[in-house]
N, C-alpha and C positions, 0 to 999 in steps of 0.2 A: 120400401122393398116391393118388388113386383112379384106376385105369385105366378108361377108357371105350372101348367098341367104336366102330367107325366109324359115324357118324351121317349117313346119306345124306339128301339133301333129300327132304322128304315129297312124295309125289305130290299135286299140287294138284288139289282137286275141280273147279276151274275148267277144267282141261285134260281132265278125265275126263267132265264133264257136257256139254261143248260141243264142237262140231267144231273142230279145230285152227285153221282159218282164221278162226273167230269168237272164239277164246279171249280176244283182247285188243281186241275191237271192239264192246264193249257199247254200244248206242245210248243216249247221254245227252248233254245239253247242259252244257258246263262253265260254272260260275257263278263269276265272279271276286269275291273278297272285297276290295273297294276299301279298306276300313279297313286291312287287312294290307298292301296295296300301298303305302299312304301311310306306314305305320309302317316298313316295310323300306326305303323310299326315304329317309326321314329318317335311319335308322340308318346307311345307307351314305354319305350326304352327310356325316354327323358323323364317320364313320370316315375318310373321305378328308381331312377337315380335320385329324383327329387324326394321320394319316400325315404331313401337311404339318408339323405341330408337332413330330413325331419328329425331323425334320431341321433345324428352325429354332430351337426354344426349349426343348424338354424336357431336363431334367437327366438325367445318366447314372443316377442313383438311381431316377428315375421310369421310365426304360426298363427297368431291371432288375426293378423292381416289377411292371410290366406283363407282362414275360416270365414272371415267377414265377407270376402269376395265370393266364396262358395255360396253363402246365404244370399247375397245380393244377386248374383247370377242366377241362382235357383229361383228366386222370386221373379226375376225378369222373364224366365221361361214359364213357370207354373202360373204366376199371377198375370203376367203380361201377354206373351205370345199365345198362351193357352186360354186363360179365362177371359181376358179383355178383348183380344183381337180375334182369336179363332171362334169362340163361342158367344161373344157379345154378352157375357153374363153380368156385366155392369158397365157403367160409363165413367170416364175419368176426365177431369179438367185438363186443359192443355199443358200447364207446367208439370203436372204429375205424369202425363203421358210421355213427356220428354225424359223425365227421370227413369221411368220404367223402360223406355227404349234404350237408354244408356245401360241399364242393368241387363237387359236382354242381349245387348251387344257384348258385354263383358263375358257372357256365357259362350259366345261364338258358336252358334248352332244354326247357321243360315239367318238371313234377314227375316224380319217379322212377316213380310208378305209370303215368302217361300215357306217358312215354317208353318204358318197358319193355313195356307192353301193345302199343303201336304196333310196337315192334321184333319182338315175338313174331309179330304178324300178318305183318310183312315176311318173316320166315323161313318161315312156313308157306305163304305164297302169293307167294313171291318172283317179281318181274317179271311179274305178271299184273295185271288190273284191281283185284284185291283187295289188292294191295301198295300201302300208302300213298304210297310214293315209287317207283312203277313206272318202271324205266329204259327200258322199251319206248316210253314217251311222250316220250323225248328227254332230252338232257343237262340243259336248263334246268329241265324239270319235275322230274326226280329230284333236282336240286341244290337248288332253292329254290321252283320253281313250285308244288309240291304244298302249300306253305304259303300260297299266294296265291289259292287257289280252294277251293270246297267239295269234300269228299271224294267220290270216286266211290261210287255206291250199293253196289258190290260190296265196297268196303272196310268199309262199315258192316255189310252183311249177313254177310259171311264173318268179319268181326272178332268177331261175337258167338259164334263157335264156338271162339274161343281163350280159354282159362281163364287169368286173371291174379289169381284170388282169393287165391292164396298170398302175394302181395305185401302184402295188407292185414293179414296176420298179423304183419307187422313193425311195431312201434310207431314206429320211425324213419320209415318210409315214410308211415304214417298222420299223424304230426305234421307232417312236411314238406308233405304234400298239403293239410292243413287251413290252414296258415299260409303257403302258398307265395308268394302275391303280395307281402305285406310282407317276407318273407324274401328273395325274389329281388331286389326293388328295393333293399333294404339292402345285400345281399352282392355283387350284380353291378354296381350302378350308383353307389350312394352311397359305400360303404366304400372301393372302389378309388381314388376321387378324394380323399376326406378324408385318407387316410393320407399321401400325398405333400404335400398342402397343409399339414397340421398338423405333421408330423415333420421335413420338410426344406425347408419354405418354398417349395414349388413353387406357381406361380400356380394357383388353383382351375380356371381355364379350361383350362390345359394339362393338368392332372391329370385332369380330367373327360374331355376329348376323346382323350387318349392311353391312360390306364389303364382308363378305363371303356368308351368308345365304340369306339376302334380295337381294343383287345384283345378286346372282346366279339364284334365282327363277325368278327375273324380266327378266333376260336374256332368261330363258327358255320360258316364256310367249311371249316375243318379237318374238322368232323364231316360236313358236306354232301358233301365229296369222296368219302367212303366210299359214300354213296348213289348218286352219279353216276359219277365217274371209275372207281371200283372195280367198276362194273357194266357198263362200256362198253369200256374199254381195258385191256390187260395180258395176262398169261399165265394159262393154266389148267392148272397142273401136277398137280392132283389130280382134277379133273373138267372135261373139255372140253365137256360137254353143258349146263352151266349158265352163266349170264351173269356172276355174281360172279367177279372176276379179281384176280390179284396185280398191283396197280398201284403203281409206285414213287411216283408223284405223291401218291396217297392215303396211302401208307404214311409218307411224309415228314411230312405234316401231322398224321396221326393217331397219331404216336409208335409206328408199327410195326404197323398193321392190315393183315395179308395176307389178303385177303378170299376168295380161292378156297379157301384152307385153312380159313378160318373157317366158310364155308357147308357144307363137307364134314364138318368136325369141330366143330360149334357148341358142344359141351359142353367142349371143351378150353380151359383158361384161358390157354394160351400164345399163341394166335393165329398161331403159327408153330412150326416144329419145335424141340424142345429142343436147345440147342447150335448152332442154325443161325446163320450170320453175319447173318441178317436178324432177329435177336432184337429183340423189342419192348421199348421203354422202359417200357411199362405192365407187362409181365411182370417186368421187373427190380424195379420197385417192389413188385409183389405178392409176389415172392420175398423181398424184404427184410422185409416185414411178416410173412410166414410164418416167417422165421428168428427174428423177435422174438416169435413165438407169438401174434400177433393175427389171423392168417389160418390156416385149416386146411381139411382135406378138399378139397385141390386135385384137380381132375379132369383127366386127360390121356389121350391116345391113344398106344398103344404104337408103338415104331419099326416093328415088323413090320406092323402094321395100316396105318400111314401109307405104308410102302414098297409094300405090296401094292396099296393104292388108287391110288397115283400111277402104278404100272405098268399097272394094269387099265383105268383110265378117264382118266388124264391126257393132256395134249396132247404129251407127249414132251419138255417143256422142263425137267423135273426131272432132277437129276444121277443119280437112280436109274435112269432110262431108259438111261443110258450104262454102268451097272454091273450090268445084269441077269444077266450071266454068273456073278456071285458070289452069286446068290440061294440061299437055303436051299431044300430040297425042298418045305417047306410054302408058301413064297412062290411057287415055280414053279407049284405046284398052284393057288394062288389066282389067279395071273396068267393061266392058260389057261382059267379058268372063264368 
């Protein structure tokens, strides 16, 4: 494992170039993309029908299959697009990168390059007008509204300052991006319905609305909660001055994304402290692949750095705040600075 130093949120140029009162009030007129509104309306109507079928006609095998795809797609986002490609928190050998790309495609949340580039912009300009899913515009906007309207001009302007060229050096990313639409339709919508229909004689209608539609929309909301709930509600044990928070609601659906920790230590693959009872399911899978030799060069933050940061800038909710009498001399020095 590679130890990384504490990675404090970068000072956002938006906040330095503009008066604080105007930092989040750029004059622009929001333009709704009605095609997207219609698409997401249909998806949610289909998902609600799928939820009805979950309780009325779906076979147990179909429900287990849908749950399996939810977990696989979730790891494709959390472990793949997020930790592997957006943050370079670890490296993975080619065969595993292919499998993770398949998992990420099953989730159908934009190709790896687009997802990772937007996420890097989000981290650099978090909770400003340049943030694609700026939580200061409210829960609905940061949850799904950002997909229903044109990007704020600052997202486009500031986004050009974020380098994502390294992603295009990965042939897996390039291939997926080139053939993303047919791959996504096949892996996210067609394959999930065909498997139950063909292998255990589930009706195609039930298979499609449960394993494809309901499972897909549930995966979307699991990811969106990290953009919305985890920037609005929760604790700030590592940095009380930023909006990203440790939200239990977001963590449950995202398989253990503790967001205040992540924004303070974005390069740490763990998303939470090593050995913490809040251990992420994503981290467990990453550790398994590392044990198998398919993942290597995992980046972490040392316990001393995490403790020092929690005591220096946290909101006091961390257990370290109650144990500061046992700090080492170096930690005491860091804490009083």
